[in-house]
C-alpha positions in Angstrom: 48.7 29.4 14.7 45.8 29.5 12.0 46.3 32.5 9.6 42.4 31.9 8.6 41.5 35.5 9.7 44.4 37.8 8.1 43.5 35.6 4.7 40.1 36.4 5.2 40.5 40.1 5.9 42.8 40.5 3.2 39.9 39.0 0.7 37.8 42.3 1.8 40.6 44.7 0.4 40.2 44.7 -3.0 37.9 42.3 -6.0 35.1 40.2 -5.4 35.2 36.6 -4.2 32.4 33.7 -3.6 32.0 32.3 -0.3 29.7 29.3 -0.5 27.5 28.0 1.9 28.3 24.3 3.3 25.8 22.4 5.3 28.1 20.0 7.1 31.7 18.3 7.0 30.9 16.6 4.1 30.0 19.8 1.8 32.4 22.1 3.6 35.2 19.6 2.5 33.5 19.4 -1.1 33.7 22.5 -1.5 36.9 23.5 -0.4 38.3 21.1 -2.7 37.3 23.5 -5.6 39.3 26.1 -5.4 37.0 28.8 -3.3 38.9 31.1 -1.1 36.8 30.7 1.8 33.6 29.3 2.9 30.4 30.4 5.3 28.0 28.7 7.4 24.2 29.0 6.5 22.0 28.7 9.7 19.5 27.2 7.4 20.8 24.5 5.5 22.4 23.6 9.4 19.4 23.1 11.0 18.0 21.2 8.3 20.3 18.6 8.8 19.4 17.8 12.3 15.5 18.6 11.4 14.9 22.1 12.8 13.7 24.8 10.6 15.4 27.7 10.2 16.9 29.9 13.4 15.7 27.1 16.0 19.1 25.7 16.8 20.6 26.4 20.2 23.8 28.3 21.0 25.5 25.0 22.1 24.7 23.7 18.6 25.6 26.5 16.8 29.5 26.6 18.3 29.5 22.9 17.9 28.7 23.1 14.1 31.2 26.3 14.1 33.9 24.3 15.4 33.5 21.2 13.3 33.2 22.9 9.9 36.3 25.6 10.9 38.4 22.1 11.7 37.5 20.7 8.7 39.0 23.3 6.1 42.1 25.0 5.7 40.1 28.0 4.6 38.7 31.0 6.3 35.2 30.1 7.5 32.7 33.1 8.2 29.9 32.0 10.6 26.3 32.7 9.9 25.6 33.6 13.6 21.9 34.6 13.4 20.8 37.3 15.7 23.7 36.4 18.2 21.1 34.1 20.0 20.0 36.5 22.4 18.2 40.4 22.1 20.1 41.7 24.9 23.3 43.7 23.8 25.4 42.6 26.4 24.2 38.7 26.0 25.2 39.2 22.0 28.3 40.3 23.1 28.8 37.4 25.3 27.8 34.9 22.8 30.2 36.6 20.1 33.1 36.2 22.9 32.1 31.8 22.8 31.7 32.0 19.1 35.4 33.7 18.2 37.0 30.8 19.9 35.6 28.0 17.2 38.5 29.2 14.8 36.0 30.8 12.3 37.8 34.1 10.7 34.2 35.9 10.3 30.9 36.1 11.7 27.5 38.2 11.0 24.9 39.2 13.1 21.6 40.2 12.0 18.7 42.7 13.0 15.8 40.3 12.4 13.8 39.9 15.8 11.9 36.8 14.9 8.5 38.8 15.6 5.8 38.5 12.7 4.4 42.0 14.1 8.1 43.7 14.2 10.4 41.5 12.1 13.1 44.3 12.8 15.0 45.3 15.8 14.4 48.8 17.1 17.2 50.8 14.9 19.0 52.0 18.6 18.6 48.3 19.7 20.1 47.0 16.5 23.0 49.2 16.0 24.0 48.7 20.0 23.6 44.7 19.3 26.4 45.5 16.4 28.6 47.4 18.7 28.4 45.3 21.6 29.6 42.4 18.7 32.4 45.0 17.8 33.4 45.0 21.4 33.7 41.5 22.2 35.5 40.6 19.1 38.1 43.5 20.1 38.3 42.6 23.8 39.1 38.8 22.3 41.9 40.0 19.8 41.2 37.4 17.3 40.3 39.9 14.7 37.5 38.4 13.2 35.9 40.0 10.6 31.9 40.9 11.8 29.7 41.4 9.2 26.1 43.1 10.2 23.0 42.3 8.2 20.2 44.5 7.7 17.0 41.8 6.8 14.4 44.0 6.0 14.1 42.4 2.5 14.2 39.0 3.9 11.5 39.7 5.9 9.0 41.6 3.8 10.4 45.1 4.7 11.9 46.2 1.5 13.1 49.6 2.3 16.1 50.3 0.5 16.5 54.0 2.2 16.2 52.4 5.6 18.0 49.6 4.7 21.1 52.1 3.8 20.1 53.7 7.1 20.8 50.9 9.2 23.5 49.3 7.1 25.5 53.1 7.6 24.6 53.1 11.5 26.2 49.5 11.6 29.4 50.3 10.0 29.7 53.4 11.9 29.3 50.6 15.1 32.3 48.9 13.8 31.2 46.7 11.2 33.7 45.4 9.0 31.5 44.3 6.1 27.6 45.2 5.7 25.0 42.8 4.0 21.3 43.0 3.3 20.3 39.5 2.0 17.9 39.2 -0.5 18.3 42.7 -2.3 17.9 41.2 -6.0 18.1 44.2 -8.1 21.5 45.3 -9.3 20.8 48.7 -8.9 19.6 48.6 -5.6 22.5 47.0 -4.5 24.7 49.0 -6.3 23.5 52.0 -4.4 24.2 49.7 -1.3 27.9 49.6 -2.2 28.3 53.3 -2.7 26.5 54.0 0.2 28.4 52.3 3.0 31.8 52.8 1.2 34.7 52.0 1.5 33.5 49.2 3.6 32.5 45.9 2.0 29.5 44.6 0.6 28.4 41.0 1.0 25.9 40.0 -2.0 23.2 37.3 -1.6 23.6 35.2 -4.7 20.3 32.4 -4.0 19.1 32.7 -7.5 20.1 33.9 -11.3 19.6 37.1 -10.7 23.1 37.9 -11.4 26.8 36.5 -12.2 29.6 37.1 -10.5 31.1 39.6 -13.2 28.0 41.5 -12.7 27.8 41.5 -8.7 31.8 42.5 -9.2 31.0 45.0 -12.1 28.9 47.5 -9.5 31.4 46.8 -6.7 30.3 44.1 -4.4 33.4 42.7 -2.7 32.0 39.3 -1.5 29.3 36.9 -2.8 27.4 34.0 -0.5 24.8 31.8 -1.3 23.0 31.2 2.1 20.8 28.0 2.3 20.5 27.5 -1.7 23.3 24.9 -2.0 21.8 22.9 0.7 17.9 23.6 -1.3 19.9 22.1 -3.9 20.6 18.8 -2.5 17.5 18.5 -0.8 15.3 19.4 -3.7 17.4 16.5 -5.7 16.9 13.9 -2.4 13.4 14.8 -2.3 12.4 14.6 -6.1 14.1 10.7 -6.1 12.4 10.0 -2.8 8.6 11.1 -4.5 9.4 8.9 -7.6 10.1 6.1 -5.6 6.7 6.7 -3.2 4.7 8.0 -6.0 5.4 6.2 -8.8 7.5 3.2 -7.9 10.6 3.8 -10.2 13.7 4.8 -9.5 15.4 7.0 -12.7 16.3 10.0 -10.5 18.6 7.3 -8.9 20.0 6.2 -12.2 21.3 9.9 -12.7 23.5 9.9 -9.1 26.8 10.3 -9.1 28.4 6.9 -8.3 29.2 6.2 -4.9 33.1 5.5 -5.8 33.1 9.0 -7.2 32.1 10.5 -4.0 34.6 8.3 -1.9 37.0 9.3 -4.2 36.4 13.2 -3.0 37.4 12.2 0.5 40.6 10.3 0.2 
C-alpha cells in the first residue's frame, strides 16, 4: 500500500516545501526526477491540454487525470479539485469520495462560484462545502490532506479581512491546510499565516514577488505554482510558432532542448 498520504502529512508538520504543478504525465515524471518532495495538479494546465479553458473539464475527466498523475510518480500528489464539481455540499462530498480513490495524497476545495456578479459562494455555504469534504475524507479512511481555498484575491475581491474570516472558518470545519491564491504581498501572507496558526498555509508563487526563503521566513509551509509552469511552456511554444508564421524564420527552434536529451529524461 502506498505511503504517499503519511509522507504528505509529514511534509506539513515543519519547514517549507515547494510543490510544483505538472499538467500531464510527462511533466509530472520530469518534475519528480528533480528532487521535489511532492507535486500538485493544476486544473488550468490540464484543461489546456485538452483545448478547454480552466474550470471546463468534467468530473470524470478530472478523476482520470488524477489517476494518471498519481500512478506516474512515486511522490505525494495534491489534487486541484476546483470547487468539487458541484455546488451542493452533499454532492461535493460525494465527488470528494470518488477523488480520494484515485491515489492522491491531498485535495483542495475552493470557494469561487463561477458567477461574475457573486464570484464567491455565500459564507455559510462555503463553510458547509468544506465540512462535507472533510466528512467524505474521514469516511474514506484514507487520511487525504484537505486544503481549503478562499479565492477572493483571485476573483478581484481582494479583501484580506474577509479572506482570513473564511480561512479560519474553513480550518474549524476541518481543513488541514489553508490557501488564498494570488496573495502576493508578504505582509498579507504573514497575516494569513498568523491568523490560521497552527494550521499550515499554502502560498501561490506564480511570479517572482518572493523567494522560497522569504516565504519560509514568514511561516508559509507549502508553495505551489498553479498553472505557471504550463503557461511558461505555452509561452515558449507560441513564441516559436508565431516566429514561423509571421517571419518565416526558425531561430526559436534552434534554442530548444534536443530530442535526445528529452528522451533521456524518460528512460
